[in-house]
C-alpha positions as CSV (number, residue, x, y, z in Angstrom):
1,M,-19.0,31.2,52.6
2,D,-15.6,30.7,51.4
3,K,-13.5,27.5,51.9
4,S,-11.3,28.7,54.8
5,K,-14.4,29.7,56.9
6,L,-15.9,26.3,56.3
7,E,-12.7,24.5,57.2
8,A,-12.4,26.6,60.4
9,E,-16.0,25.8,61.3
10,K,-15.3,22.1,60.6
11,A,-12.2,22.1,62.8
12,H,-14.2,23.9,65.6
13,A,-17.0,21.3,65.4
14,E,-14.5,18.4,65.5
15,K,-12.8,19.9,68.6
16,E,-16.2,20.2,70.3
17,I,-17.0,16.6,69.4
18,S,-13.7,15.5,70.9
19,Q,-14.3,17.5,74.1
20,L,-17.8,16.0,74.4
21,E,-16.5,12.4,73.9
22,N,-13.8,13.0,76.6
23,R,-16.4,14.4,79.0
24,Q,-18.6,11.3,78.4
25,K,-15.6,9.1,79.2
26,I,-15.0,11.0,82.4
27,L,-18.6,10.7,83.5
28,L,-18.7,7.0,82.7
29,N,-15.6,6.5,84.8
30,R,-17.2,8.4,87.7
31,I,-20.3,6.3,87.5
32,R,-18.3,3.0,87.5
33,K,-16.3,4.3,90.5
34,E,-19.4,5.2,92.5
35,E,-21.0,1.8,91.7
36,R,-17.8,0.0,92.8
37,N,-17.7,2.0,96.0
38,A,-21.4,1.3,96.7
39,R,-20.8,-2.5,96.1
40,T,-17.8,-2.5,98.4
41,S,-19.4,-0.6,101.2
42,R,-22.4,-2.9,101.1
43,L,-20.2,-6.0,101.3
44,I,-17.9,-4.9,104.0
45,C,-19.2,-4.1,107.5
46,K,-18.0,-1.1,109.5
47,W,-16.2,-3.2,112.1
48,F,-14.2,-5.1,109.4
49,R,-13.2,-1.8,107.8
50,A,-12.2,-0.3,111.1
51,A,-10.6,-3.2,112.8
52,V,-9.2,-5.7,110.3
53,L,-8.3,-3.8,107.1
54,P,-5.9,-1.3,108.7
55,L,-3.8,-4.3,109.9
56,D,-3.6,-6.0,106.5
57,G,-2.2,-3.7,103.8
58,V,-2.4,-6.2,101.0
59,L,-6.1,-6.9,101.7
60,Y,-6.8,-3.2,102.0
61,T,-5.3,-2.4,98.6
62,A,-7.1,-5.3,97.0
63,L,-10.5,-4.1,98.3
64,F,-9.9,-0.4,98.1
65,P,-7.4,0.4,95.3
66,Q,-6.1,3.9,95.8
67,G,-4.5,5.9,93.1
68,G,-0.8,5.4,93.1
69,M,-0.5,3.3,96.2
70,K,1.5,0.1,96.2
71,V,2.3,-2.6,98.8
72,C,5.9,-3.0,99.8
73,A,7.4,-6.3,98.8
74,E,9.4,-6.5,102.0
75,C,7.2,-5.3,104.9
76,Q,3.7,-5.5,103.2
77,R,2.8,-1.9,104.1
78,L,1.2,0.7,101.8
79,F,3.4,3.4,100.3
80,R,3.2,5.9,97.5
81,P,5.9,5.1,94.9
82,G,8.1,7.8,93.4
83,S,8.1,6.0,90.1
84,N,6.3,3.1,88.5
85,R,9.4,0.8,89.1
86,A,9.3,1.2,92.9
87,K,8.9,-2.1,94.7
88,Y,9.8,-1.2,98.3
89,C,8.8,1.5,100.7
90,P,11.5,4.1,101.5
91,A,12.2,2.5,104.8
92,C,12.9,-0.9,103.3
93,A,14.5,0.3,100.1
94,S,17.8,1.2,101.6
95,K,18.0,-2.1,103.5
96,V,17.1,-4.2,100.5
97,H,19.6,-2.2,98.3
98,R,22.4,-2.7,100.8
99,R,21.6,-6.5,101.0
100,Q,21.5,-6.8,97.2
101,K,24.7,-4.8,96.7
102,A,26.5,-7.0,99.3
103,A,25.3,-10.2,97.5
104,S,26.5,-8.8,94.2
105,E,29.9,-8.0,95.6
106,R,30.2,-11.5,97.1
107,R,29.4,-13.0,93.7
108,R,31.9,-10.7,91.9
109,R,34.7,-11.6,94.4
110,A,33.9,-15.3,94.1
111,S,34.1,-15.2,90.3
112,G,37.5,-13.6,90.5
113,V,36.7,-10.6,88.2
114,D,38.5,-7.4,89.2
115,N,37.2,-4.0,88.1
């Protein structure tokens, strides 16, 4: 075998190893998730999940973290953020932004700086 064939075979083997390592990580994450779900479902009774958790968004996300869900800092409800910087749900975001802008304008006027 010449050198180029050996290098190609080596690159192919390294790619396979990388794919297998990634597959192993995925499977380990699935196992951990299933174990966490099993622990959580054993600890929390059906009544608590059905009656109490829907009313308390913060507690719900603490016990059942969902991919990409956050708790609004204003109303404490769950929402799916559009970016990782989102702090408020869409309903509260406009109210908070208006309140912050008004406070900023008051401070600017009080300092006497004109733009």
